[in-house]
N, C-alpha and C positions, 0 to 999 in steps of 0.2 A: 785284908780280904782282897783277893784279886778280882778283876772285872773284865768282862769280854763284851765288846760292842759289835753288833751285827745287824743286818737287815732282819726284819720280822719274818720268821719262817711260818709255814702252815702249822696247824694245831698238832699234828703228829710229831713233826720235827721239834716244835717248841717243847712238847712234853718230854721227848727223848733228851733234848738239851738240858732241860730242868733236872731230869733224873741223873744226868752225868754231872752237872754243875753243883748241885746241892751238897752231896757228900764231900766234894773237894773244896768247898768254901768259895766258889766262884760266883760272883754276882753277874747275872745276865742283864745287859742294857740294850734293848732293841730300838733301832731307829724307827721313828714314826713313818708310816706310809706317806710317800710324796715329799720326803725331806732327805734326799740323798746327801746333802751337805752336812747332815748330822755326823758324818764321818768322812770329811773331805779328803783327808790324807789317803784313805783306802780307795775312795772313788778316783782320785788322781792316779794312784798306782795302777788300779785296774785298767784305766784308760790307756796308760802308757804300755802296759803289758799287751793289751789288745792291739794297739796301733803298731808297736815296734816288733812284736813277736808273733802273736796268733794270727793276725790278718795278713801277714806277708809270707806265711809258710803253709804248705799243704802237707797234711799228715796221713800216711797210709797205714801206720801201725802205732801202737802205744810206745814202743821204744824210741821212735824218732822224736815225738814231742818231749819225752823225758830228757833226751839229750839236748834238744834245742832250748828247752826251758832252763836247764842247768847252766848252759853257756850264757844265756841271756841274764840269768840271775847273777852270775859272777861278774859280767860286764856292768850290770846295773849297780851292784853293790861295791865293786872294787875299782873299776877303771874309769867310769864316767864322772865328770865334775858334778858336784852338788848343785842342784837347781838354784839355791840361794846365792851362789858365788858369782 
């Protein structure tokens, strides 16, 4: 069984996620409120994305952020050294 870990959404989104996950055999695991380190890798990634890409660019249309995010994703995954090295 696959699992997905995420922040706890509101009731409507939680219900929609449950309706999507149940038939696919995905177990939903929500982080308790006030405990962002329940998923520290994602929190770290989100912080880097904000600091290195989103906060340093100004977007006037949706095409521009798509291009910038793709370029950042490639640099993040392929060209930068791993943080543990």
